Structures are given as C-alpha cells and as structure tokens.
KEZA-639382 format. One record per residue: residue number from 1; x, y, z of N, C-alpha, C in turn. Coordinates in steps of 0.2 Angstrom, whole numbers, plus 5000, padded with zeros to 4 digits. Layout:
REM KEZA-639382
NUM;X;Y;Z;X;Y;Z;X;Y;Z
...
//
This chain:
REM KEZA-639382
1;5170;4494;5650;5170;4488;5648;5166;4483;5653
2;5161;4478;5651;5157;4476;5656;5161;4469;5657
3;5162;4468;5662;5166;4461;5666;5162;4459;5669
4;5162;4450;5669;5155;4446;5671;5161;4443;5678
5;5158;4444;5683;5160;4442;5689;5162;4435;5691
6;5168;4431;5692;5168;4427;5692;5169;4424;5699
7;5164;4424;5703;5163;4423;5710;5167;4415;5713
8;5168;4411;5710;5172;4406;5712;5178;4408;5713
9;5181;4412;5711;5189;4413;5710;5188;4418;5714
10;5185;4424;5713;5186;4431;5718;5185;4429;5726
11;5180;4425;5727;5180;4422;5733;5186;4420;5737
12;5190;4418;5733;5198;4414;5734;5203;4420;5735
13;5203;4423;5731;5207;4428;5731;5209;4434;5736
14;5201;4436;5737;5200;4442;5741;5203;4444;5748
15;5204;4437;5751;5210;4437;5757;5215;4441;5755
16;5218;4440;5748;5225;4440;5750;5227;4447;5744
17;5220;4451;5743;5221;4457;5740;5228;4461;5742
18;5226;4464;5751;5232;4469;5754;5239;4464;5754
19;5239;4459;5753;5245;4454;5757;5251;4456;5753
20;5257;4462;5756;5260;4464;5751;5266;4459;5752
21;5265;4454;5756;5272;4448;5758;5271;4442;5750
22;5266;4442;5749;5264;4437;5745;5263;4438;5738
23;5264;4437;5733;5264;4436;5726;5258;4430;5724
24;5252;4435;5719;5247;4431;5719;5249;4429;5711
25;5248;4421;5709;5249;4418;5703;5244;4417;5700
26;5240;4421;5695;5233;4416;5690;5237;4416;5685
27;5235;4406;5686;5238;4402;5679;5233;4399;5674
28;5234;4396;5669;5227;4395;5667;5230;4392;5660
29;5227;4390;5656;5227;4389;5649;5225;4397;5645
30;5228;4397;5640;5228;4404;5635;5221;4406;5633
31;5217;4412;5636;5210;4413;5636;5205;4413;5636
32;5208;4408;5646;5203;4407;5649;5200;4412;5656
33;5201;4417;5654;5198;4423;5658;5203;4427;5662
34;5209;4424;5664;5215;4428;5668;5213;4437;5669
35;5215;4438;5663;5217;4447;5660;5210;4449;5664
36;5204;4446;5663;5198;4449;5663;5196;4448;5670
37;5200;4443;5674;5199;4442;5682;5202;4446;5684
38;5208;4448;5681;5214;4455;5686;5210;4460;5684
39;5207;4462;5680;5202;4468;5679;5196;4470;5685
40;5195;4465;5686;5187;4464;5692;5191;4464;5696
41;5197;4461;5699;5201;4462;5705;5202;4470;5705
42;5205;4474;5701;5207;4482;5700;5197;4484;5701
43;5193;4483;5698;5186;4486;5699;5183;4486;5707
44;5187;4480;5711;5184;4480;5715;5188;4481;5722
45;5196;4482;5721;5200;4488;5724;5197;4496;5723
46;5194;4496;5718;5193;4505;5716;5186;4504;5720
47;5182;4500;5720;5176;4501;5725;5176;4502;5732
48;5181;4497;5734;5183;4497;5740;5186;4504;5743
49;5189;4508;5740;5190;4516;5742;5199;4515;5739
50;5202;4511;5735;5209;4510;5732;5209;4516;5727
51;5212;4521;5729;5214;4526;5722;5216;4523;5716
52;5215;4526;5711;5216;4523;5705;5224;4523;5704
53;5227;4529;5707;5235;4530;5704;5238;4525;5708
54;5236;4521;5714;5238;4517;5718;5239;4511;5713
55;5234;4509;5707;5235;4502;5704;5240;4503;5697
56;5244;4499;5697;5248;4499;5691;5248;4494;5687
57;5245;4492;5680;5242;4488;5678;5248;4488;5671
58;5252;4482;5670;5255;4480;5663;5251;4475;5660
59;5250;4476;5652;5249;4470;5649;5254;4469;5644
60;5258;4466;5646;5263;4464;5643;5266;4461;5635
61;5260;4459;5633;5259;4459;5627;5256;4465;5623
62;5254;4470;5625;5251;4475;5621;5260;4479;5618
63;5257;4482;5611;5264;4485;5607;5269;4490;5611
64;5264;4493;5617;5268;4499;5620;5274;4495;5625
65;5274;4489;5628;5278;4483;5630;5282;4481;5626
66;5280;4479;5620;5286;4473;5616;5293;4475;5617
67;5294;4481;5619;5302;4480;5622;5304;4479;5627
68;5300;4477;5632;5300;4476;5639;5302;4469;5639
69;5308;4465;5641;5311;4459;5638;5315;4458;5642
70;5316;4460;5647;5322;4458;5653;5322;4461;5658
71;5323;4460;5665;5323;4461;5671;5323;4467;5673
72;5330;4471;5669;5331;4479;5671;5326;4483;5669
73;5323;4480;5662;5319;4486;5658;5311;4484;5662
74;5310;4478;5666;5304;4477;5669;5304;4482;5676
75;5311;4483;5678;5311;4485;5685;5312;4492;5684
76;5314;4495;5679;5314;4503;5678;5306;4506;5677
77;5303;4499;5673;5296;4502;5672;5293;4503;5678
78;5292;4499;5682;5288;4499;5688;5291;4505;5692
79;5297;4504;5693;5299;4512;5697;5297;4518;5695
80;5296;4519;5686;5293;4525;5684;5289;4526;5686
81;5285;4521;5685;5275;4521;5685;5274;4521;5696
82;5279;4521;5700;5278;4521;5705;5279;4525;5707
83;5284;4532;5707;5284;4539;5709;5281;4541;5712
84;5280;4544;5718;5277;4548;5721;5269;4546;5723
85;5271;4538;5723;5265;4535;5724;5261;4533;5732
86;5259;4537;5736;5260;4535;5744;5255;4529;5745
87;5258;4523;5751;5254;4518;5753;5254;4511;5749
88;5249;4506;5750;5250;4502;5745;5249;4502;5739
89;5255;4499;5733;5254;4500;5727;5253;4493;5724
90;5247;4494;5721;5244;4486;5719;5245;4484;5710
91;5250;4480;5712;5256;4479;5704;5252;4475;5699
92;5250;4475;5695;5247;4470;5689;5250;4469;5684
93;5254;4462;5682;5256;4462;5676;5253;4455;5674
94;5252;4458;5667;5249;4451;5662;5253;4448;5658
95;5253;4444;5656;5258;4440;5651;5267;4440;5655
96;5269;4440;5662;5275;4441;5665;5280;4436;5662
97;5278;4432;5659;5284;4426;5656;5287;4430;5650
98;5283;4433;5646;5287;4439;5643;5294;4442;5645
99;5294;4441;5650;5301;4446;5653;5305;4440;5655
100;5313;4440;5651;5316;4436;5655;5319;4438;5664
101;5319;4434;5667;5322;4435;5675;5317;4439;5677
102;5311;4437;5675;5304;4442;5681;5304;4441;5686
103;5307;4436;5691;5307;4432;5696;5310;4436;5701
104;5317;4439;5696;5321;4442;5703;5318;4450;5705
105;5316;4451;5698;5312;4459;5700;5305;4458;5704
106;5303;4452;5702;5297;4453;5707;5298;4452;5716
107;5303;4448;5716;5306;4445;5722;5307;4453;5726
108;5310;4456;5722;5315;4462;5724;5308;4468;5726
109;5305;4467;5724;5297;4474;5726;5295;4470;5732
110;5295;4462;5731;5289;4458;5737;5293;4460;5744
111;5300;4460;5745;5302;4461;5750;5302;4469;5750
112;5302;4473;5747;5300;4481;5751;5293;4479;5753
113;5288;4476;5752;5280;4476;5755;5275;4482;5756
114;5279;4485;5752;5274;4491;5748;5271;4490;5743
115;5271;4482;5740;5269;4483;5733;5263;4475;5735
116;5258;4475;5734;5252;4469;5732;5253;4467;5725
117;5257;4461;5723;5259;4460;5717;5253;4454;5713
118;5250;4455;5707;5247;4451;5705;5250;4448;5698
119;5251;4443;5695;5253;4443;5689;5249;4437;5685
120;5248;4436;5681;5245;4429;5674;5252;4427;5670
121;5250;4421;5668;5255;4417;5665;5250;4412;5662
122;5252;4409;5655;5250;4403;5654;5252;4397;5654
123;5260;4397;5656;5264;4393;5655;5266;4391;5665
124;5263;4382;5664;5263;4381;5671;5272;4378;5674
125;5274;4378;5670;5282;4377;5669;5286;4385;5671
126;5283;4388;5668;5286;4395;5670;5285;4397;5676
127;5277;4397;5678;5276;4401;5685;5275;4397;5690
128;5274;4388;5691;5276;4386;5695;5282;4383;5697
129;5286;4380;5691;5293;4378;5692;5299;4381;5692
130;5298;4389;5689;5302;4394;5692;5301;4398;5699
131;5294;4398;5698;5294;4403;5705;5295;4400;5711
132;5292;4392;5712;5295;4387;5718;5303;4390;5721
133;5306;4390;5715;5314;4389;5717;5316;4395;5717
134;5313;4403;5713;5318;4407;5714;5313;4412;5718
135;5307;4412;5721;5303;4415;5727;5303;4411;5732
136;5307;4405;5734;5305;4403;5739;5299;4401;5743
137;5293;4401;5741;5288;4399;5742;5285;4406;5747
138;5284;4411;5745;5282;4418;5746;5275;4419;5738
139;5273;4415;5736;5268;4416;5732;5262;4409;5732
140;5255;4414;5730;5251;4409;5731;5248;4406;5723
141;5247;4402;5722;5242;4401;5713;5237;4398;5714
142;5232;4403;5708;5227;4402;5708;5225;4400;5702
143;5223;4393;5700;5221;4391;5694;5215;4393;5692
144;5217;4395;5686;5208;4398;5683;5207;4393;5677
145;5200;4391;5674;5199;4385;5671;5194;4389;5665
146;5191;4385;5661;5187;4389;5656;5181;4389;5661
147;5175;4393;5656;5168;4394;5661;5166;4385;5663
148;5162;4385;5669;5161;4378;5671;5153;4379;5667
149;5149;4374;5669;5144;4376;5664;5136;4380;5669
150;5138;4380;5675;5135;4386;5678;5136;4392;5677
151;5142;4395;5676;5149;4400;5674;5144;4403;5666
152;5144;4397;5662;5142;4395;5656;5135;4400;5654
153;5132;4398;5659;5125;4399;5656;5124;4408;5661
154;5127;4409;5666;5127;4413;5668;5130;4420;5663
155;5135;4418;5660;5139;4423;5656;5133;4425;5650
156;5130;4419;5648;5125;4421;5642;5122;4426;5644
157;5118;4425;5651;5114;4429;5653;5116;4438;5652
158;5123;4437;5655;5126;4443;5657;5127;4448;5650
159;5128;4445;5643;5128;4446;5638;5122;4447;5635
160;5117;4444;5637;5109;4444;5634;5109;4439;5629
161;5113;4434;5630;5112;4429;5625;5108;4422;5627
162;5103;4420;5621;5098;4417;5624;5099;4412;5626
163;5095;4406;5633;5098;4400;5635;5091;4395;5634
164;5093;4390;5632;5088;4386;5630;5084;4381;5635
165;5078;4383;5634;5074;4380;5640;5073;4374;5642
166;5076;4370;5637;5077;4362;5638;5084;4361;5642
167;5084;4359;5648;5092;4360;5649;5097;4356;5648
168;5094;4349;5645;5097;4344;5642;5100;4347;5635
169;5097;4350;5632;5099;4354;5624;5106;4362;5627
170;5103;4363;5633;5108;4369;5636;5114;4364;5635
171;5114;4359;5640;5121;4356;5641;5123;4352;5633
172;5122;4349;5629;5123;4347;5622;5127;4355;5620
173;5122;4362;5621;5126;4366;5618;5134;4367;5621
174;5133;4368;5628;5138;4366;5631;5145;4362;5629
175;5143;4357;5627;5148;4352;5627;5151;4354;5618
176;5147;4357;5614;5148;4358;5607;5153;4364;5607
177;5151;4369;5612;5154;4377;5610;5159;4377;5614
178;5160;4373;5622;5166;4374;5626;5163;4380;5630
179;5170;4383;5635;5169;4387;5640;5174;4391;5638
180;5176;4395;5634;5181;4400;5632;5176;4407;5634
181;5178;4411;5638;5173;4416;5640;5171;4420;5633
182;5177;4423;5628;5176;4427;5624;5172;4423;5617
183;5172;4416;5618;5168;4413;5611;5160;4412;5614
184;5160;4414;5620;5152;4415;5625;5146;4420;5618
185;5151;4425;5616;5149;4431;5614;5149;4430;5607
186;5150;4424;5604;5149;4423;5596;5141;4420;5595
187;5140;4422;5591;5131;4418;5590;5133;4411;5586
188;5136;4410;5583;5135;4406;5577;5143;4401;5578
189;5140;4393;5579;5144;4390;5581;5150;4387;5576
190;5152;4390;5569;5156;4390;5564;5163;4395;5568
191;5158;4401;5571;5165;4405;5574;5166;4404;5580
192;5163;4401;5585;5164;4399;5589;5171;4394;5588
193;5170;4390;5584;5177;4385;5582;5180;4389;5578
194;5181;4394;5575;5185;4396;5573;5190;4400;5576
195;5185;4403;5583;5191;4407;5587;5196;4400;5590
196;5193;4395;5593;5195;4389;5597;5201;4388;5593
197;5201;4386;5586;5209;4385;5582;5211;4390;5584
198;5210;4397;5583;5215;4403;5583;5218;4402;5592
199;5215;4400;5595;5218;4399;5603;5222;4393;5603
200;5221;4387;5599;5224;4381;5599;5232;4384;5594
201;5232;4387;5589;5235;4389;5586;5244;4393;5591
202;5239;4399;5594;5243;4403;5599;5246;4399;5605
203;5242;4395;5608;5246;4390;5611;5251;4387;5611
204;5251;4384;5603;5257;4381;5601;5263;4386;5600
205;5263;4391;5598;5266;4396;5596;5271;4401;5599
206;5267;4402;5607;5267;4406;5614;5271;4400;5617
207;5267;4396;5618;5270;4391;5624;5271;4384;5624
208;5272;4382;5620;5274;4376;5617;5281;4378;5610
209;5281;4380;5606;5285;4379;5602;5292;4384;5602
210;5291;4388;5606;5299;4392;5607;5301;4388;5612
211;5299;4387;5617;5303;4384;5624;5303;4378;5624
212;5300;4373;5618;5304;4367;5618;5307;4365;5610
213;5306;4371;5605;5310;4371;5599;5307;4363;5596
214;5302;4364;5595;5299;4359;5592;5300;4359;5584
215;5303;4354;5581;5306;4354;5573;5301;4351;5570
216;5297;4345;5573;5294;4341;5568;5286;4342;5570
217;5283;4346;5567;5276;4349;5570;5271;4344;5568
218;5272;4341;5562;5268;4335;5561;5267;4330;5566
219;5274;4329;5569;5274;4322;5575;5269;4326;5582
220;5271;4330;5582;5269;4334;5589;5261;4335;5587
221;5257;4337;5582;5251;4336;5581;5247;4329;5581
222;5250;4325;5579;5249;4318;5579;5248;4315;5586
223;5253;4317;5591;5253;4315;5596;5245;4319;5600
224;5247;4325;5598;5242;4331;5602;5234;4329;5598
225;5235;4327;5593;5227;4324;5592;5225;4317;5592
226;5230;4314;5594;5228;4305;5599;5225;4306;5605
227;5229;4311;5611;5227;4312;5618;5221;4318;5616
228;5220;4321;5612;5212;4325;5613;5206;4319;5610
229;5208;4315;5606;5204;4309;5603;5203;4305;5608
230;5206;4304;5613;5205;4296;5617;5206;4301;5623
231;5201;4308;5626;5200;4310;5632;5197;4305;5636
232;5196;4306;5643;5193;4302;5648;5194;4295;5646
233;5199;4292;5642;5200;4284;5641;5207;4284;5647
234;5208;4278;5648;5216;4276;5652;5219;4275;5647
235;5226;4276;5646;5231;4277;5641;5238;4277;5646
236;5242;4273;5642;5248;4273;5645;5254;4278;5639
237;5259;4278;5640;5264;4282;5635;5265;4274;5630
238;5268;4269;5633;5269;4262;5629;5262;4261;5624
239;5255;4263;5628;5250;4261;5625;5250;4265;5619
240;5250;4271;5619;5250;4277;5614;5256;4276;5608
241;5263;4275;5611;5269;4274;5605;5266;4267;5600
242;5262;4262;5604;5261;4254;5599;5255;4257;5597
243;5250;4261;5597;5245;4263;5594;5247;4266;5589
244;5250;4272;5590;5255;4276;5584;5258;4272;5580
245;5260;4268;5581;5265;4265;5577;5261;4259;5572
246;5256;4256;5575;5251;4252;5571;5246;4256;5565
247;5248;4264;5564;5244;4268;5559;5251;4271;5557
248;5255;4269;5557;5262;4271;5552;5266;4277;5556
249;5265;4278;5562;5268;4284;5563;5272;4282;5569
250;5279;4282;5568;5285;4279;5572;5288;4284;5577
251;5284;4285;5584;5287;4291;5587;5289;4288;5594
252;5296;4289;5596;5299;4288;5601;5295;4287;5608
253;5295;4283;5612;5292;4282;5619;5294;4290;5623
254;5301;4294;5622;5304;4300;5624;5299;4304;5622
255;5300;4305;5614;5295;4309;5611;5290;4310;5614
256;5285;4306;5613;5278;4306;5615;5279;4310;5622
257;5280;4306;5627;5283;4310;5634;5286;4316;5634
258;5290;4320;5631;5290;4327;5629;5283;4331;5627
259;5281;4329;5623;5275;4333;5618;5269;4330;5623
260;5267;4325;5628;5262;4327;5633;5264;4331;5638
261;5270;4330;5641;5271;4336;5646;5271;4343;5643
262;5273;4345;5638;5272;4353;5633;5264;4353;5632
263;5261;4348;5633;5252;4349;5633;5249;4349;5639
264;5251;4348;5645;5251;4348;5652;5254;4353;5654
265;5261;4356;5652;5263;4363;5653;5258;4369;5652
266;5255;4367;5646;5250;4372;5643;5245;4371;5644
267;5244;4368;5649;5238;4367;5652;5232;4366;5645
268;5234;4362;5640;5227;4360;5635;5226;4355;5638
269;5228;4351;5641;5226;4343;5645;5228;4343;5653
270;5224;4340;5656;5225;4338;5663;5228;4331;5663
271;5228;4329;5670;5233;4320;5670;5226;4321;5676
272;5225;4314;5677;5221;4312;5682;5225;4305;5682
273;5228;4304;5690;5232;4298;5689;5225;4294;5694
274;5228;4286;5693;5224;4280;5697;5228;4280;5704
275;5221;4281;5708;5222;4278;5715;5220;4272;5718
276;5224;4268;5720;5221;4260;5722;5219;4260;5730
277;5212;4258;5730;5208;4259;5737;5212;4256;5741
278;5213;4250;5741;5215;4244;5745;5223;4246;5746
279;5227;4249;5744;5234;4250;5745;5234;4257;5747
280;5230;4262;5746;5232;4267;5748;5236;4272;5743
281;5238;4269;5737;5243;4273;5734;5243;4273;5725
282;5246;4278;5723;5247;4280;5716;5246;4275;5713
283;5243;4272;5707;5246;4268;5703;5250;4271;5696
284;5255;4268;5694;5258;4269;5689;5256;4267;5682
285;5259;4272;5678;5256;4267;5670;5251;4270;5667
286;5246;4267;5669;5240;4270;5666;5238;4278;5667
287;5235;4282;5663;5232;4286;5667;5226;4289;5662
288;5220;4295;5666;5217;4297;5659;5218;4304;5659
289;5217;4308;5653;5218;4314;5652;5211;4319;5649
290;5212;4324;5653;5204;4326;5651;5206;4332;5648
291;5201;4337;5643;5204;4342;5642;5202;4349;5646
292;5207;4352;5644;5206;4360;5647;5199;4364;5645
293;5197;4363;5638;5191;4364;5636;5188;4360;5629
294;5180;4358;5632;5179;4352;5626;5181;4355;5620
295;5180;4362;5619;5179;4365;5612;5186;4362;5608
296;5192;4361;5612;5196;4356;5610;5196;4351;5603
297;5192;4347;5607;5190;4340;5603;5184;4343;5596
298;5180;4347;5598;5177;4347;5593;5178;4352;5587
299;5183;4357;5590;5186;4362;5584;5188;4357;5581
300;5192;4353;5582;5198;4348;5579;5195;4342;5575
301;5190;4340;5577;5186;4336;5572;5181;4336;5568
302;5178;4344;5571;5173;4345;5564;5167;4341;5567
303;5166;4338;5570;5160;4337;5571;5157;4336;5577
304;5149;4334;5577;5145;4336;5583;5141;4329;5585
305;5145;4323;5585;5143;4316;5587;5144;4315;5594
306;5140;4315;5598;5142;4315;5606;5143;4308;5608
307;5148;4309;5612;5151;4303;5616;5149;4306;5623
308;5143;4306;5626;5142;4307;5631;5146;4304;5638
309;5149;4300;5636;5151;4295;5645;5159;4300;5645
310;5164;4299;5639;5169;4305;5641;5167;4312;5642
311;5162;4313;5639;5159;4321;5638;5158;4326;5646
312;5155;4320;5647;5149;4323;5656;5156;4321;5659
313;5163;4317;5660;5167;4315;5664;5171;4321;5663
314;5172;4324;5658;5176;4329;5656;5175;4337;5659
315;5166;4337;5660;5162;4342;5663;5164;4341;5671
316;5162;4336;5674;5162;4334;5679;5170;4336;5682
317;5175;4333;5680;5181;4334;5681;5184;4340;5682
318;5182;4346;5676;5182;4352;5677;5178;4356;5682
319;5174;4356;5683;5169;4357;5689;5173;4356;5696
320;5175;4351;5697;5177;4351;5701;5186;4352;5704
321;5187;4352;5698;5194;4357;5699;5194;4364;5699
322;5189;4369;5697;5186;4374;5697;5184;4377;5703
323;5183;4373;5708;5180;4372;5715;5185;4371;5719
324;5190;4369;5718;5198;4368;5723;5198;4360;5724
325;5193;4354;5720;5195;4350;5723;5203;4344;5720
326;5207;4342;5725;5209;4337;5720;5207;4330;5717
327;5209;4328;5711;5206;4323;5708;5209;4318;5707
328;5207;4311;5706;5211;4306;5705;5205;4300;5702
329;5208;4297;5697;5202;4288;5697;5204;4283;5702
330;5200;4281;5705;5197;4275;5710;5198;4270;5707
331;5203;4262;5709;5201;4258;5707;5201;4253;5714
332;5193;4249;5714;5193;4245;5720;5192;4240;5717
333;5199;4235;5718;5200;4228;5715;5200;4227;5707
334;5195;4223;5702;5194;4226;5698;5190;4231;5693
335;5187;4234;5700;5181;4240;5698;5184;4246;5699
336;5180;4250;5693;5184;4259;5694;5180;4262;5696
337;5181;4268;5700;5178;4274;5701;5178;4279;5699
338;5172;4282;5695;5177;4288;5691;5181;4293;5693
339;5180;4294;5700;5181;4300;5701;5182;4299;5711
340;5189;4300;5713;5189;4302;5720;5191;4312;5722
341;5187;4312;5724;5187;4320;5726;5191;4322;5734
342;5197;4326;5736;5197;4327;5741;5199;4334;5741
343;5195;4341;5746;5196;4345;5747;5199;4348;5752
344;5201;4356;5751;5207;4357;5756;5207;4355;5762
345;5202;4353;5766;5201;4351;5772;5203;4343;5773
346;5205;4339;5768;5204;4331;5766;5198;4329;5767
347;5194;4331;5766;5186;4327;5766;5188;4324;5759
348;5185;4316;5759;5184;4314;5753;5176;4314;5751
349;5176;4313;5742;5169;4311;5741;5172;4306;5734
350;5167;4303;5735;5167;4298;5728;5162;4300;5722
351;5163;4298;5716;5157;4300;5711;5157;4296;5706
352;5153;4293;5703;5150;4288;5697;5148;4293;5690
353;5149;4295;5686;5148;4301;5679;5143;4295;5674
354;5137;4295;5673;5137;4292;5668;5130;4297;5665
355;5128;4295;5659;5123;4300;5654;5115;4298;5657
356;5114;4292;5659;5108;4289;5662;5110;4281;5665
357;5105;4280;5672;5104;4273;5673;5096;4272;5672
358;5094;4275;5670;5086;4273;5668;5085;4266;5664
359;5088;4266;5659;5086;4261;5653;5089;4255;5654
360;5092;4251;5660;5094;4247;5661;5096;4245;5670
361;5093;4240;5671;5096;4237;5679;5102;4235;5676
362;5105;4233;5675;5113;4231;5674;5119;4238;5673
363;5116;4246;5669;5118;4248;5669;5118;4253;5677
364;5111;4251;5678;5112;4253;5687;5118;4250;5692
365;5116;4244;5690;5121;4239;5695;5128;4243;5693
366;5131;4244;5686;5136;4244;5684;5139;4250;5687
367;5136;4255;5689;5136;4263;5691;5137;4263;5701
368;5134;4257;5703;5130;4259;5710;5138;4254;5713
369;5138;4248;5708;5144;4242;5712;5150;4246;5713
370;5154;4249;5712;5160;4252;5714;5159;4255;5719
371;5153;4260;5719;5152;4262;5727;5151;4260;5732
372;5147;4254;5730;5145;4252;5736;5151;4246;5739
373;5155;4246;5737;5163;4244;5738;5167;4248;5743
374;5165;4253;5743;5168;4258;5746;5165;4258;5754
375;5169;4256;5759;5167;4257;5767;5168;4261;5770
376;5170;4266;5769;5171;4272;5772;5163;4276;5771
377;5164;4280;5777;5157;4284;5777;5154;4293;5774
378;5164;4295;5769;5163;4299;5764;5154;4297;5760
379;5155;4304;5759;5149;4305;5754;5151;4301;5747
380;5144;4298;5742;5147;4295;5736;5139;4297;5733
381;5144;4299;5726;5136;4300;5721;5138;4298;5716
382;5131;4297;5713;5130;4295;5705;5128;4299;5701
383;5130;4302;5697;5127;4307;5693;5127;4307;5687
384;5120;4309;5683;5116;4305;5679;5113;4312;5676
385;5110;4312;5669;5106;4317;5668;5099;4314;5669
386;5097;4311;5671;5090;4308;5673;5088;4313;5678
387;5080;4313;5679;5077;4319;5683;5074;4314;5687
388;5072;4307;5687;5070;4302;5693;5075;4299;5695
389;5076;4301;5700;5081;4299;5705;5082;4292;5709
390;5085;4288;5710;5085;4283;5712;5088;4286;5722
391;5085;4279;5726;5089;4279;5732;5093;4272;5732
392;5099;4271;5735;5102;4266;5736;5107;4265;5741
393;5106;4261;5745;5113;4262;5750;5118;4266;5752
394;5111;4272;5753;5115;4277;5755;5120;4282;5752
395;5119;4279;5745;5124;4285;5740;5117;4288;5736
396;5119;4296;5736;5114;4299;5731;5115;4299;5724
397;5109;4298;5723;5110;4300;5715;5107;4306;5713
398;5111;4310;5708;5110;4318;5708;5110;4319;5701
399;5105;4324;5700;5104;4327;5692;5111;4331;5691
400;5115;4329;5686;5121;4333;5686;5120;4338;5684
401;5116;4341;5679;5114;4347;5678;5112;4350;5682
402;5106;4349;5686;5103;4354;5692;5109;4356;5695
403;5113;4350;5699;5119;4352;5701;5124;4357;5700
404;5127;4358;5695;5132;4362;5692;5128;4369;5691
405;5122;4369;5688;5119;4374;5688;5117;4379;5695
406;5116;4374;5700;5115;4377;5708;5122;4377;5711
407;5125;4377;5708;5134;4378;5710;5136;4373;5717
408;5133;4370;5716;5135;4364;5724;5142;4362;5722
409;5142;4360;5730;5149;4356;5730;5147;4349;5733
410;5152;4345;5731;5151;4337;5732;5154;4337;5740
//
C-alpha cells in the first residue's frame, strides 16, 4: 500500500522511536490519518533495520480483535505475540480505547522497558484525561490534524490527481473539499461530501453517543450545527442559549456546555480563547471555535458559497496548530488581533488574516491597526491572498497561499 509521508509529524516523532520508557500517543479527529502515520512509522523502522518480527501491530477495530475488550484479554494478546522475540519490541495499537483499562496494561509493559509503545485514539478525554492520571506522565502526545494546504497539494500529486494551476482556485477547492486524506482520492465533490457525512456519523456513534449517553439527538445536532455554522465567530454559552431560544429551541446552558465539550473531546471543533494584551491574562466568556476540517461545514450545509473571512482564519488556525503552535485570539484595547502564536521555545508572533487588503485603504488600515498597537519586537504578519505585497511599519505582508505551499513557519 502506498503511504504518503507526513513529514511535519514524523520529524517530531522520530526521536521517540526507540524510547521504551515513554508511550507515544497519536490523537486527532477520526479519519485524519493516524493509522496511516503509524504504518509509515513501521515502514521507517523496517527501513532502518528493525526486524519485521519485532513489530507487533493491532488494529482493535478489525474483526479478528472485536472480542478484545478488557485489560486481561489485551495483556494475553500482547504476551502471545511477543513470545520468543529478542530485543526491543515495537508495539502499535490502533483504536486502543476499545479496551477497558488499557492504561493499566500499557503501563505494565512500559515499566519492563522492552517495548516501544505507540497508540492511537480519537477521543481526547480517553487519551489525555485518563492517561495523565493513570500513566503518571510517562507518555507524549502527538496531535494529528487533517491535511493542511501544503499536504493537500502534495497528497494530490502523490496519488496522481490534477492540481489547478491557478493557486486561488486550488485554495477554493481545498476550502470546499477539506483535508481528510481519504477524501483526496475521490474525484467527485459529491462523493467527498458523502464521505465527510459518514465521518460525522461515525464520530457521533463511536466518540460521543456511547460515552455521554445522549438521548435527545435532535438537541445535540441543533447545538452542533450552530457551532459549525458560526465557526470563527466570537460566541459565548449564554449567547448560544439566547440565540437558540429565539429560534424556538429551549436548551439549557448546562446541556449546551456539555454538548460543546463533547464536540471538543471528539475533536470536531477546537476552542480558541481570547488573550488580553494589556493585562496578559485570558479573557473568560466569549471564545472562537474552529473546525477540525472545513468539510464539516460544507457537507452539512451543502452549498458552495464562500465566506472567505472565517474560511481563511480556519485554514491558518489549523496550519499553525499542525506546526505545533499554541494559538489564541488577541485583544488590544477595543481592537482584535486574529491570532497570537507561541512556539515551543516561547517565541511569539502575531497574525491578521484577510482575503485582500488591496481594494480599499480602510480595509488595509483595519488589518494593520491592531498590529501597530503591539509594542514588542516579535514578528507581525498580515496574511492575505494578494500577490502585490505592501510594506508598513515593519509588519510583514505575506501571500498566505505561497506561505503555506512552501511550508513556512511564522
């Protein structure tokens, strides 16, 4: 099977390939490519000389493992597959949350320091909350996202799919189709959207309904659709409740909060909090929610009408997250900075996102003004689709299509 190598993630994971004291956890929304990434790691291990018999791989969603549901069964399965193997055993478990108390088993094998363990799961509650308490910090989490724009184009090349020579049209295709790796292989937009709808159903059944025991599916979908339809907008729980009530949907604040948390845990959406630049504190209340894949919006709304503002923001948000930045929305007095980024070395950068600033001086001023108010010397960017770039007060104007295609960092 041909596997596209997602180098953005592999380069972060490679240093842990032989770490027997640390469990490697790959998280992310369903169908974002975690399983394929694990198989790529297997290929790389074999390429560097690891014997195939030292690699133990279980996909717990497969029919042959459907009866492996508790810790004793999982332990027996691993022991059986490990018999007679010398040296480090590389243990890969896909969809590990299918097994009750899997953490106890994995911790036991980790303590033997003979196994380099890699696991995947779709639900951040299972993998982050539970692991942090039961594995006492002996794991590292790698969050995987659907394809960013650069990966989307490269995967199309990899599978021999045509790429539009007009960069803006290619970006439009990415917005409408989204970045699920399997969807790239379909040629028809309707097929891509049918695939996305099936992903949504699968997430609800496997990651949400079973754990939360949601009985009123209609109410859940009303909240889900409201969040998805208002992605990239500043909203609060109270605002959602009031808006739903105006449209005849009386859903309590507690229920709305519970449903939003379920969407976050399943990684359908991501939460972006506001940060006040003056007080250097997070602002409670209003937040922005971004989609883990733009195809969720277009599949549920079945239209091709572009609203470039939130679409470009969502793309930039996911691009920065896929490069391991921490992201928040900035407030400078009454002005808003679209994104404040912080990297692993605690360096900051600031980004304003707009489709274009070429049409009017007012639009240009609106995008530059918040960045001009920031008095530190960290990099500042205005990201647009314009090809004629401006220079103003040391702020870098970038073409976001070229920037992402070249896989640059902020």
